[in-house]
BAVEXGU-729184 format. One record per residue (C-alpha): x, y, z. Coordinates in steps of 0.5 Angstrom, whole numbers, plus 2048, in hexadecimal, padded with zeros to 3 digits. Example, Ala and Ser with C-alpha at 12.3 -4.5 7.8 and 13.67 -1.06 7.14 Angstrom:
8197F7810;81B7FE80E;
END
This chain:
800800800;8038077FE;80180E800;802812807;80081080D;7FA81580F;7F9816817;7F2817818;7EF81D81B;7EE819821;7F4817823;7F981A828;7FC820826;80381F822;80981F826;810821825;81681E829;81D822828;82381E82A;82982382B;82F81E82A;83781E82C;835821833;83B821838;842824834;84082B834;83D82D83C;83983483A;836832834;83482B837;83183083D;82D834838;82A82D835;82982B83D;82583183F;821834839;819834839;81982F834;818827836;81E825833;82181E833;82981E834;82D819831;833818836;83A816834;83A81183A;84281383B;84381A839;84581F83E;83F823840;83A81D83F;83881C847;837824848;833825842;82F81F844;82E82184A;82C828848;827825843;824821847;82282784C;81F82A846;81A824844;81E82283E;81F81B83C;82681783B;828813837;82F80F835;83281182E;83680C82D;83C80C829;83D807823;84280581D;840809817;842808810;84780D80F;84B80A815;84C811819;84D811820;84980E825;84781182C;84880C833;843807834;84380682C;83F80082A;8447FD824;8437F881E;8487F4820;8467F3826;8447EC829;83D7EC82C;83F7EB833;8447F2832;83F7F582F;83A7F4834;83E7F583A;8407FC836;8397FE836;8377FC83D;83D80183F;83980683B;83380583E;836805845;83A80B844;83380F843;82E80B847;828811846;82880F83E;82180C83C;82380A835;82980A830;82B80D829;83180C825;837811824;83A81081D;83980981C;838809814;83C802814;8397FF81A;83280181A;8327FC813;8357F6817;82F7F1819;8337ED81E;8357F3822;82E7F7822;82B7F1825;8307F182B;82F7F882B;8277F782C;8287F1830;82B7F6835;8277FB835;8217F6835;8247F383C;8247FA83F;81D7FD83C;820802838;81E805831;82280682B;82280B826;82580A81F;82981081D;82980E816;830811815;83080C80F;82980B80A;82C80380B;82B803812;8287FC814;8277FF81C;82080181C;81E7FA818;8227F681E;81F7FA823;8187F9821;8197F1820;81C7F1827;8157F5829;8197FB82C;81680182D;819805827;81980A821;81D80D81C;82081481B;81C818816;81F81F815;826821817;825828819;82C82B819;831828812;83182F810;832834816;82F839815;82883C818;82583C811;827835810;825832817;81E836816;81D833810;81E82C812;81A82D819;81582F815;815829811;815825817;80F829819;80C827813;80E81F813;80B81F81A;804822818;80481E812;805817815;80381981C;80A819820;81281A81D;81981A820;81E81F81F;82681F821;82A825822;830827826;83182C82B;833832827;831839828;82E83A822;829833823;827835829;82683C828;821839822;81E835827;81D83A82C;81A83E827;815839825;81383682C;81183D82E;80C83E829;80A836829;80383882B;80283A823;804834821;7FF82D821;805829823;80782782A;80F82782C;810821831;81681C833;81881682F;814811835;80D816834;80E81582C;80F80E82C;80980D830;80581182B;80880E825;806807828;7FF809828;7FF80C821;80280581F;7FD801822;7F7805820;7F9805819;7FA7FD819;7F47FD81C;7F0801817;7F37FD811;7F17F680F;7F87F480C;7FE7F2810;8037F680D;8097F9811;808800814;80F803813;80F7FF80B;80880480B;80C80A80D;811808808;80C808802;80B80F803;80E815808;81481080B;81880D806;81D807806;820809800;82780C800;826813803;82981A7FF;83081B801;82E822805;82981E809;82E81980C;833819810;83881380E;83C812815;
END
């Protein structure tokens, strides 16, 4: 079945979750993200120098915390401490991942930092989901490559999971970030929810602050990832119940709004 998914008028208000990646190395920017009025979800590099102080401040400002797990990239760039590497045996992989979870025990989910190589590996992604399932954590596929299978593996393992719809700040200007945020809002309105990922840049946080302060003028509610997961799964269940065919919901979206085909270079992050 083709075409776009249309959310009925009886559905809940569409929701948008914004994840701010790379938290932990830049103290001032991290603190800004932690204290902004927007209900952001902060993806924290587990062994970064300012991780603990930023997490503490963020929790006091009703932010959600997730692990930003470094993973092997296609271009072989240097990995942060706690990285999951493509040549790791299962025991070392899981020990490394568990150490990251222990470093930030406040985290309720995980997404990938870089990982364009590792997120294509079925065995590695299966190990990842096993650990997350054991710890009752969700997974967000950052989709740093269109060839990622991480979201599909998470779904098959029945992990609460979503995949990134929009990168906000590949181009680091107010105009470009505004355009990407408006794209994320449009996707949320069309399919009922969306996930956007940005970074603790001054430009990104300024645009977010501007929009959250005029959010009453939009028809989209800003939420944390946990809240978005509950909302998206409700839409998923409702959609499947209202259709007699047994097609998979993500596949239906792929026929319309969200494509599994290779993304244009400007919308991808090959990391």
